[in-house]
C-alpha positions as a Python dict, from the first residue, in 0.01 Angstrom:
ca = {
    (1, 'X'): (0, 0, 0),
    (2, 'X'): (-307, 12, -211),
    (3, 'X'): (-277, -80, -574),
    (4, 'X'): (-530, 64, -812),
    (5, 'X'): (-615, -112, -1136),
    (6, 'X'): (-824, 52, -1400),
    (7, 'X'): (-1133, -143, -1490),
    (8, 'X'): (-1172, -166, -1866),
    (9, 'X'): (-1521, -254, -1974),
    (10, 'X'): (-1613, -396, -2306),
    (11, 'X'): (-1959, -331, -2429),
    (12, 'X'): (-2131, -646, -2540),
    (13, 'X'): (-2503, -689, -2561),
    (14, 'X'): (-2650, -1033, -2539),
    (15, 'X'): (-3015, -1036, -2643),
    (16, 'X'): (-3213, -1217, -2377),
    (17, 'X'): (-3558, -1177, -2231),
    (18, 'X'): (-3562, -811, -2122),
    (19, 'X'): (-3193, -795, -2023),
    (20, 'X'): (-2851, -661, -2132),
    (21, 'X'): (-2533, -826, -2006),
    (22, 'X'): (-2205, -630, -1982),
    (23, 'X'): (-1878, -818, -1952),
    (24, 'X'): (-1556, -689, -1785),
    (25, 'X'): (-1214, -743, -1922),
    (26, 'X'): (-1007, -751, -1595),
    (27, 'X'): (-1092, -793, -1229),
    (28, 'X'): (-857, -789, -930),
    (29, 'X'): (-863, -911, -568),
    (30, 'X'): (-620, -870, -276),
    (31, 'X'): (-489, -1163, -70),
    (32, 'X'): (-278, -1141, 249),
    (33, 'X'): (1, -1397, 280),
    (34, 'X'): (313, -1442, 499),
    (35, 'X'): (651, -1448, 333),
    (36, 'X'): (956, -1656, 443),
    (37, 'X'): (1046, -1395, 708),
    (38, 'X'): (703, -1409, 868),
    (39, 'X'): (598, -1067, 741),
    (40, 'X'): (245, -1048, 609),
    (41, 'X'): (215, -890, 268),
    (42, 'X'): (-88, -798, 61),
    (43, 'X'): (-79, -944, -289),
    (44, 'X'): (-298, -833, -574),
    (45, 'X'): (-412, -1113, -806),
    (46, 'X'): (-554, -1017, -1139),
    (47, 'X'): (-749, -1245, -1364),
    (48, 'X'): (-919, -1216, -1698),
    (49, 'X'): (-1285, -1296, -1723),
    (50, 'X'): (-1438, -1280, -2066),
    (51, 'X'): (-1582, -1519, -2320),
    (52, 'X'): (-1376, -1614, -2623),
    (53, 'X'): (-1660, -1524, -2850),
    (54, 'X'): (-1713, -1170, -2721),
    (55, 'X'): (-1615, -858, -2912),
    (56, 'X'): (-1319, -677, -2748),
    (57, 'X'): (-1363, -319, -2860),
    (58, 'X'): (-1356, -100, -2543),
    (59, 'X'): (-1665, 102, -2464),
    (60, 'X'): (-1540, 293, -2156),
    (61, 'X'): (-1231, 304, -1928),
    (62, 'X'): (-1317, 360, -1557),
    (63, 'X'): (-1044, 499, -1333),
    (64, 'X'): (-1078, 463, -949),
    (65, 'X'): (-959, 819, -871),
    (66, 'X'): (-1226, 978, -1095),
    (67, 'X'): (-1523, 993, -863),
    (68, 'X'): (-1732, 1215, -1085),
    (69, 'X'): (-1692, 1005, -1397),
    (70, 'X'): (-2021, 901, -1540),
    (71, 'X'): (-2062, 573, -1714),
    (72, 'X'): (-2258, 631, -2031),
    (73, 'X'): (-2271, 296, -2203),
    (74, 'X'): (-2467, 251, -2519),
    (75, 'X'): (-2777, 45, -2462),
    (76, 'X'): (-2892, -193, -2729),
    (77, 'X'): (-3254, -225, -2823),
    (78, 'X'): (-3418, -509, -2638),
    (79, 'X'): (-3623, -757, -2839),
    (80, 'X'): (-3911, -891, -2639),
    (81, 'X'): (-3971, -1256, -2724),
    (82, 'X'): (-4279, -1305, -2513),
    (83, 'X'): (-4489, -1582, -2676),
    (84, 'X'): (-4812, -1417, -2572),
    (85, 'X'): (-4727, -1106, -2773),
    (86, 'X'): (-4643, -1316, -3081),
    (87, 'X'): (-4968, -1507, -3050),
    (88, 'X'): (-5170, -1185, -3013),
    (89, 'X'): (-5010, -1033, -3325),
    (90, 'X'): (-5081, -1348, -3527),
    (91, 'X'): (-5445, -1353, -3421),
    (92, 'X'): (-5472, -986, -3508),
    (93, 'X'): (-5332, -1035, -3861),
    (94, 'X'): (-5560, -1334, -3922),
    (95, 'X'): (-5863, -1125, -3821),
    (96, 'X'): (-5754, -843, -4050),
    (97, 'X'): (-5720, -1075, -4351),
    (98, 'X'): (-6055, -1236, -4277),
    (99, 'X'): (-6228, -902, -4258),
    (100, 'X'): (-6062, -789, -4582),
    (101, 'X'): (-6176, -1099, -4773),
    (102, 'X'): (-6527, -1075, -4633),
    (103, 'X'): (-6555, -706, -4717),
    (104, 'X'): (-6416, -759, -5067),
    (105, 'X'): (-6666, -1037, -5131),
    (106, 'X'): (-6947, -826, -4994),
    (107, 'X'): (-6841, -528, -5203),
    (108, 'X'): (-6813, -737, -5520),
    (109, 'X'): (-7146, -899, -5452),
    (110, 'X'): (-7307, -570, -5371),
    (111, 'X'): (-7156, -375, -5660),
    (112, 'X'): (-7244, -630, -5932),
    (113, 'X'): (-7608, -676, -6020),
    (114, 'X'): (-7741, -1034, -6019),
    (115, 'X'): (-7772, -1046, -6398),
    (116, 'X'): (-7408, -940, -6441),
    (117, 'X'): (-7278, -1197, -6192),
    (118, 'X'): (-7488, -1465, -6359),
    (119, 'X'): (-7339, -1373, -6695),
    (120, 'X'): (-6983, -1387, -6559),
    (121, 'X'): (-7042, -1735, -6417),
    (122, 'X'): (-7189, -1860, -6744),
    (123, 'X'): (-6895, -1721, -6946),
    (124, 'X'): (-6648, -1885, -6710),
    (125, 'X'): (-6829, -2216, -6741),
    (126, 'X'): (-6838, -2188, -7117),
    (127, 'X'): (-6462, -2121, -7135),
    (128, 'X'): (-6392, -2421, -6916),
    (129, 'X'): (-6608, -2648, -7129),
    (130, 'X'): (-6442, -2521, -7446),
    (131, 'X'): (-6095, -2579, -7298),
    (132, 'X'): (-6182, -2935, -7199),
    (133, 'X'): (-6316, -2997, -7549),
    (134, 'X'): (-5997, -2864, -7707),
    (135, 'X'): (-5788, -3086, -7479),
    (136, 'X'): (-5990, -3394, -7573),
    (137, 'X'): (-5944, -3312, -7943),
    (138, 'X'): (-5568, -3252, -7890),
    (139, 'X'): (-5584, -2901, -8024),
    (140, 'X'): (-5268, -2696, -7979),
    (141, 'X'): (-5405, -2339, -7999),
    (142, 'X'): (-5721, -2182, -7863),
    (143, 'X'): (-5927, -1901, -8014),
    (144, 'X'): (-5676, -1639, -7894),
    (145, 'X'): (-5385, -1837, -8046),
    (146, 'X'): (-5256, -1931, -7702),
    (147, 'X'): (-5103, -2275, -7655),
    (148, 'X'): (-5333, -2512, -7467),
    (149, 'X'): (-5164, -2738, -7214),
    (150, 'X'): (-5265, -2943, -6915),
    (151, 'X'): (-5090, -2881, -6585),
    (152, 'X'): (-5003, -3202, -6396),
    (153, 'X'): (-4878, -3254, -6044),
    (154, 'X'): (-4581, -3451, -5921),
    (155, 'X'): (-4564, -3828, -5980),
    (156, 'X'): (-4847, -3828, -6232),
    (157, 'X'): (-4911, -4177, -6363),
    (158, 'X'): (-4952, -4074, -6724),
    (159, 'X'): (-4603, -3926, -6743),
    (160, 'X'): (-4429, -4210, -6564),
    (161, 'X'): (-4597, -4484, -6771),
    (162, 'X'): (-4515, -4298, -7092),
    (163, 'X'): (-4148, -4229, -7019),
    (164, 'X'): (-4074, -4573, -6870),
    (165, 'X'): (-4167, -4738, -7200),
    (166, 'X'): (-3951, -4504, -7406),
    (167, 'X'): (-3644, -4580, -7195),
    (168, 'X'): (-3647, -4941, -7322),
    (169, 'X'): (-3533, -5033, -7673),
    (170, 'X'): (-3798, -5307, -7709),
    (171, 'X'): (-4077, -5075, -7603),
    (172, 'X'): (-3953, -4805, -7840),
    (173, 'X'): (-3967, -5048, -8131),
    (174, 'X'): (-4304, -5184, -8021),
    (175, 'X'): (-4469, -4845, -7976),
    (176, 'X'): (-4297, -4682, -8273),
    (177, 'X'): (-4219, -4371, -8070),
    (178, 'X'): (-3897, -4185, -7992),
    (179, 'X'): (-3804, -3955, -7703),
    (180, 'X'): (-3618, -3632, -7785),
    (181, 'X'): (-3484, -3390, -7521),
    (182, 'X'): (-3433, -3019, -7580),
    (183, 'X'): (-3634, -2770, -7785),
    (184, 'X'): (-3370, -2750, -8063),
    (185, 'X'): (-3399, -3121, -8143),
    (186, 'X'): (-3778, -3089, -8128),
    (187, 'X'): (-3759, -2807, -8382),
    (188, 'X'): (-3545, -3029, -8609),
    (189, 'X'): (-3812, -3298, -8594),
    (190, 'X'): (-4093, -3052, -8663),
    (191, 'X'): (-3905, -2894, -8958),
    (192, 'X'): (-3860, -3243, -9104),
    (193, 'X'): (-4241, -3287, -9084),
    (194, 'X'): (-4215, -3570, -8832),
    (195, 'X'): (-4532, -3629, -8631),
    (196, 'X'): (-4514, -3497, -8275),
    (197, 'X'): (-4733, -3692, -8030),
    (198, 'X'): (-4650, -3554, -7684),
    (199, 'X'): (-4481, -3244, -7549),
    (200, 'X'): (-4372, -3233, -7183),
    (201, 'X'): (-4224, -2912, -7046),
    (202, 'X'): (-4165, -2715, -6725),
    (203, 'X'): (-4111, -2355, -6841),
    (204, 'X'): (-4344, -2158, -7065),
    (205, 'X'): (-4044, -1986, -7231),
    (206, 'X'): (-3935, -2316, -7388),
    (207, 'X'): (-4288, -2368, -7515),
    (208, 'X'): (-4289, -2026, -7681),
    (209, 'X'): (-3971, -2118, -7873),
    (210, 'X'): (-4168, -2394, -8046),
    (211, 'X'): (-4474, -2180, -8126),
    (212, 'X'): (-4388, -2112, -8495),
    (213, 'X'): (-4326, -2482, -8565),
    (214, 'X'): (-4609, -2652, -8374),
    (215, 'X'): (-4892, -2815, -8571),
    (216, 'X'): (-5251, -2710, -8509),
    (217, 'X'): (-5374, -3046, -8379),
    (218, 'X'): (-5259, -3392, -8273),
    (219, 'X'): (-5028, -3303, -7983),
    (220, 'X'): (-5089, -3363, -7612),
    (221, 'X'): (-4904, -3096, -7411),
    (222, 'X'): (-4831, -3141, -7040),
    (223, 'X'): (-4667, -2907, -6791),
    (224, 'X'): (-4493, -3079, -6499),
    (225, 'X'): (-4245, -2958, -6233),
    (226, 'X'): (-3879, -2932, -6331),
    (227, 'X'): (-3788, -3186, -6063),
    (228, 'X'): (-3980, -3455, -6251),
    (229, 'X'): (-3811, -3371, -6582),
    (230, 'X'): (-3473, -3370, -6412),
    (231, 'X'): (-3543, -3714, -6269),
    (232, 'X'): (-3619, -3861, -6614),
    (233, 'X'): (-3342, -3676, -6798),
    (234, 'X'): (-3024, -3845, -6922),
    (235, 'X'): (-2804, -3535, -6888),
    (236, 'X'): (-2667, -3357, -6582),
    (237, 'X'): (-2845, -3028, -6656),
    (238, 'X'): (-3175, -3101, -6823),
    (239, 'X'): (-3307, -2850, -7080),
    (240, 'X'): (-3650, -2895, -6922),
    (241, 'X'): (-3853, -3014, -7221),
    (242, 'X'): (-3929, -3353, -7381),
    (243, 'X'): (-4076, -3429, -7721),
    (244, 'X'): (-4215, -3767, -7822),
    (245, 'X'): (-4232, -3830, -8198),
    (246, 'X'): (-4351, -4112, -8413),
    (247, 'X'): (-4028, -4283, -8517),
    (248, 'X'): (-3952, -4162, -8871),
    (249, 'X'): (-3878, -4425, -9132),
    (250, 'X'): (-3632, -4408, -9419),
    (251, 'X'): (-3919, -4357, -9663),
    (252, 'X'): (-4080, -4047, -9505),
    (253, 'X'): (-3762, -3847, -9435),
    (254, 'X'): (-3776, -3496, -9579),
    (255, 'X'): (-3463, -3388, -9765),
    (256, 'X'): (-3350, -3026, -9781),
    (257, 'X'): (-3109, -3064, -10075),
    (258, 'X'): (-3003, -3310, -10341),
    (259, 'X'): (-2778, -3582, -10189),
    (260, 'X'): (-2444, -3707, -10314),
    (261, 'X'): (-2421, -4057, -10467),
    (262, 'X'): (-2270, -4181, -10138),
    (263, 'X'): (-2375, -4442, -9883),
    (264, 'X'): (-2234, -4525, -9540),
    (265, 'X'): (-2225, -4875, -9394),
    (266, 'X'): (-2166, -4887, -9018),
    (267, 'X'): (-2001, -5214, -8918),
    (268, 'X'): (-2031, -5294, -8543),
    (269, 'X'): (-2039, -4931, -8422),
    (270, 'X'): (-2117, -4991, -8054),
    (271, 'X'): (-2029, -4655, -7895),
    (272, 'X'): (-2329, -4416, -7904),
    (273, 'X'): (-2111, -4106, -7942),
    (274, 'X'): (-1926, -4253, -8242),
    (275, 'X'): (-2246, -4347, -8420),
    (276, 'X'): (-2388, -4001, -8355),
    (277, 'X'): (-2072, -3840, -8498),
    (278, 'X'): (-2094, -4057, -8812),
    (279, 'X'): (-2459, -3961, -8867),
    (280, 'X'): (-2376, -3594, -8819),
    (281, 'X'): (-2093, -3617, -9075),
    (282, 'X'): (-2325, -3802, -9313),
    (283, 'X'): (-2583, -3522, -9299),
    (284, 'X'): (-2316, -3254, -9333),
    (285, 'X'): (-2159, -3410, -9641),
    (286, 'X'): (-2496, -3484, -9807),
    (287, 'X'): (-2498, -3861, -9781),
    (288, 'X'): (-2773, -4054, -9964),
    (289, 'X'): (-2844, -4306, -9683),
    (290, 'X'): (-2682, -4489, -9392),
    (291, 'X'): (-2698, -4866, -9342),
    (292, 'X'): (-2641, -5015, -8995),
    (293, 'X'): (-2540, -5377, -8968),
    (294, 'X'): (-2685, -5599, -8700),
    (295, 'X'): (-2476, -5551, -8385),
    (296, 'X'): (-2458, -5171, -8394),
    (297, 'X'): (-2586, -4966, -8105),
    (298, 'X'): (-2954, -4866, -8112),
    (299, 'X'): (-2981, -4571, -8349),
    (300, 'X'): (-3263, -4418, -8140),
    (301, 'X'): (-3067, -4434, -7816),
    (302, 'X'): (-3085, -4094, -7636),
    (303, 'X'): (-2706, -4057, -7643),
    (304, 'X'): (-2696, -4121, -8017),
    (305, 'X'): (-2974, -3868, -8075),
    (306, 'X'): (-2795, -3597, -7877),
    (307, 'X'): (-2457, -3651, -8044),
    (308, 'X'): (-2614, -3665, -8393),
    (309, 'X'): (-2768, -3317, -8343),
    (310, 'X'): (-3086, -3376, -8544),
    (311, 'X'): (-2939, -3602, -8815),
    (312, 'X'): (-3208, -3867, -8749),
    (313, 'X'): (-3474, -3639, -8897),
    (314, 'X'): (-3278, -3544, -9213),
    (315, 'X'): (-3124, -3874, -9324),
    (316, 'X'): (-3269, -4215, -9427),
    (317, 'X'): (-3133, -4471, -9181),
    (318, 'X'): (-3175, -4847, -9223),
    (319, 'X'): (-3084, -5038, -8907),
    (320, 'X'): (-3035, -5402, -8797),
    (321, 'X'): (-2947, -5530, -9146),
    (322, 'X'): (-2808, -5881, -9182),
    (323, 'X'): (-2494, -5906, -9394),
    (324, 'X'): (-2669, -6152, -9622),
    (325, 'X'): (-2929, -5880, -9699),
    (326, 'X'): (-2678, -5596, -9731),
    (327, 'X'): (-2626, -5621, -10114),
    (328, 'X'): (-3001, -5574, -10167),
    (329, 'X'): (-2977, -5227, -10004),
    (330, 'X'): (-2689, -5119, -10231),
    (331, 'X'): (-2695, -4984, -10586),
    (332, 'X'): (-2574, -5224, -10851),
    (333, 'X'): (-2303, -4993, -10984),
    (334, 'X'): (-2169, -4883, -10645),
    (335, 'X'): (-1797, -4896, -10562),
    (336, 'X'): (-1702, -5031, -10216),
    (337, 'X'): (-1440, -4856, -10001),
    (338, 'X'): (-1334, -4944, -9647),
    (339, 'X'): (-1193, -4687, -9407),
    (340, 'X'): (-891, -4876, -9270),
    (341, 'X'): (-621, -4766, -9026),
    (342, 'X'): (-352, -4975, -9200),
    (343, 'X'): (-41, -4757, -9240),
    (344, 'X'): (95, -4938, -9546),
    (345, 'X'): (-52, -4754, -9840),
    (346, 'X'): (155, -4736, -10157),
    (347, 'X'): (296, -5089, -10194),
    (348, 'X'): (30, -5285, -10382),
    (349, 'X'): (261, -5577, -10465),
    (350, 'X'): (326, -5668, -10101),
    (351, 'X'): (134, -5976, -9989),
    (352, 'X'): (73, -5828, -9644),
    (353, 'X'): (-135, -5555, -9804),
    (354, 'X'): (-373, -5803, -9970),
    (355, 'X'): (-426, -6051, -9689),
    (356, 'X'): (-775, -5916, -9606),
    (357, 'X'): (-975, -6073, -9887),
    (358, 'X'): (-745, -5941, -10159),
    (359, 'X'): (-849, -5580, -10092),
    (360, 'X'): (-570, -5333, -10180),
    (361, 'X'): (-486, -5022, -9976),
    (362, 'X'): (-464, -4663, -10106),
    (363, 'X'): (-448, -4321, -9942),
    (364, 'X'): (-787, -4153, -9932),
    (365, 'X'): (-670, -3871, -10161),
    (366, 'X'): (-532, -4118, -10420),
    (367, 'X'): (-871, -4214, -10570),
    (368, 'X'): (-1067, -4017, -10832),
    (369, 'X'): (-1409, -4045, -10671),
    (370, 'X'): (-1574, -3807, -10920),
    (371, 'X'): (-1523, -4060, -11201),
    (372, 'X'): (-1739, -4316, -11017),
    (373, 'X'): (-2116, -4333, -11054),
    (374, 'X'): (-2183, -4431, -10691),
    (375, 'X'): (-1976, -4486, -10375),
    (376, 'X'): (-2028, -4692, -10058),
    (377, 'X'): (-1798, -4629, -9761),
    (378, 'X'): (-1771, -4892, -9484),
    (379, 'X'): (-1682, -4769, -9133),
    (380, 'X'): (-1579, -5004, -8853),
    (381, 'X'): (-1596, -4965, -8477),
    (382, 'X'): (-1292, -4873, -8272),
    (383, 'X'): (-1319, -5178, -8045),
    (384, 'X'): (-1418, -5452, -8291),
    (385, 'X'): (-1269, -5304, -8607),
    (386, 'X'): (-1363, -5413, -8958),
    (387, 'X'): (-1541, -5750, -8968),
    (388, 'X'): (-1476, -6031, -9214),
    (389, 'X'): (-1816, -5969, -9371),
    (390, 'X'): (-1704, -5621, -9476),
    (391, 'X'): (-1387, -5756, -9638),
    (392, 'X'): (-1586, -6025, -9819),
    (393, 'X'): (-1833, -5767, -9953),
    (394, 'X'): (-1549, -5538, -10068),
    (395, 'X'): (-1364, -5829, -10230),
    (396, 'X'): (-1674, -5936, -10422),
    (397, 'X'): (-1719, -5580, -10555),
    (398, 'X'): (-1346, -5520, -10627),
    (399, 'X'): (-1328, -5269, -10346),
    (400, 'X'): (-1037, -5072, -10201),
    (401, 'X'): (-924, -4994, -9848),
    (402, 'X'): (-868, -4625, -9778),
    (403, 'X'): (-607, -4507, -9533),
    (404, 'X'): (-555, -4164, -9375),
    (405, 'X'): (-179, -4101, -9335),
    (406, 'X'): (-98, -3967, -8988),
    (407, 'X'): (204, -3827, -8810),
    (408, 'X'): (439, -4067, -8634),
    (409, 'X'): (317, -4179, -8294),
    (410, 'X'): (-54, -4157, -8387),
    (411, 'X'): (-215, -4492, -8463),
    (412, 'X'): (-561, -4393, -8584),
    (413, 'X'): (-837, -4135, -8575),
    (414, 'X'): (-1177, -4150, -8414),
    (415, 'X'): (-1417, -4333, -8646),
    (416, 'X'): (-1645, -4030, -8674),
    (417, 'X'): (-1351, -3807, -8760),
    (418, 'X'): (-1219, -4056, -9017),
    (419, 'X'): (-1563, -4071, -9179),
    (420, 'X'): (-1571, -3690, -9204),
    (421, 'X'): (-1221, -3666, -9357),
    (422, 'X'): (-1291, -3921, -9631),
    (423, 'X'): (-1649, -3810, -9699),
    (424, 'X'): (-1559, -3445, -9744),
    (425, 'X'): (-1276, -3540, -9981),
    (426, 'X'): (-1538, -3723, -10188),
    (427, 'X'): (-1769, -3420, -10174),
    (428, 'X'): (-1487, -3184, -10277),
    (429, 'X'): (-1405, -3389, -10586),
    (430, 'X'): (-1771, -3413, -10692),
    (431, 'X'): (-1827, -3038, -10645),
    (432, 'X'): (-1514, -2954, -10845),
    (433, 'X'): (-1622, -3182, -11130),
    (434, 'X'): (-1977, -3039, -11133),
    (435, 'X'): (-1841, -2683, -11126),
    (436, 'X'): (-1614, -2752, -11426),
    (437, 'X'): (-1898, -2909, -11620),
    (438, 'X'): (-2125, -2613, -11546),
    (439, 'X'): (-1855, -2366, -11652),
    (440, 'X'): (-1794, -2551, -11978),
    (441, 'X'): (-2166, -2554, -12048),
    (442, 'X'): (-2191, -2178, -11990),
    (443, 'X'): (-1890, -2116, -12215),
    (444, 'X'): (-2043, -2334, -12488),
    (445, 'X'): (-2369, -2143, -12474),
    (446, 'X'): (-2181, -1812, -12486),
    (447, 'X'): (-1993, -1909, -12800),
}
């Protein structure tokens, strides 16, 4: 007995060199074999032949009893990958471009008269000479008020030699220059009238943000690829612009408002983020100046500059001061206070409260700061704490330790946060006193 199996074809086109391959889903074959009774029987063995990767959507079902059935399978477009054809097309395109350039040059040469072309060349040469002159004189703007910059390639020696020096603390002090990253910090330096020496950027948009603040001369501006700036950057996502300033001193800092009679002394602040937070709080509260003892982190470290958010250009900072020279930087009538995390605050008769150089402890809101002529607040590092030199200075000036009462389970605050809490309490009391005095004066004039 004949057994008929429908042949189901799946349409799959494999793009080869001038060929289409069609795969079948099932195929069958008949085999004759004797059974146990010696009778020969015809067995039909079916097997599946297809690749695992092929698409199994049926294109056509062929039945053996349909003789007139026509197989109309969709044919895919054949891509001819003959290398000779590719080579011929490439040669053809090259010839077309060559002819276009030649004809354009001929047309331009033929259309322009010799006097006109001579004039164009002379104007171009004159512009180039003028640009080179402006670059040598370090001019920032040209005659059209466009920013003049020099475009450098990768691994330029001038950039690498300049930035390598500024990454070292010794070289920064020796050269008297400071590296600032980001156009906002550069604007802070320019608003404070600090002298900008170099400007290194990768995008013209960042350069346009600085246009209203840039000086007319004295700045060398370089454009380099973003990869090079990213390589020298200290952050994960670089803003794409560097500014190199002359390091401002405490004498040439430009103030925007009248400061409070308040100084900060930083005692062994070794974490860059903490020092930056203290400087930011000092600028926000209107501090007069900040004194850094010897042993603090470098104030011009890139991490300190970023966390201070432009405070370096708005605040007089004296760094690397020996404790023996510290009294010479203080006002004679200043009152010394130490921000201390000691939790015992109200018991002044207890000996444990006066063991640090006979310096008593009070809560920060328990002092009338507005009645004092000048105030100096000492802030210690979180790792080293307050040094003995600070206690000796406070004891010699009849100082007081200030404590910030906290909830149970909290030992202390971050040193930058503690500085902000105490400093703004001092500012609040001074502002209230000045407001009362002003109101009384106005009332006296009215009467």
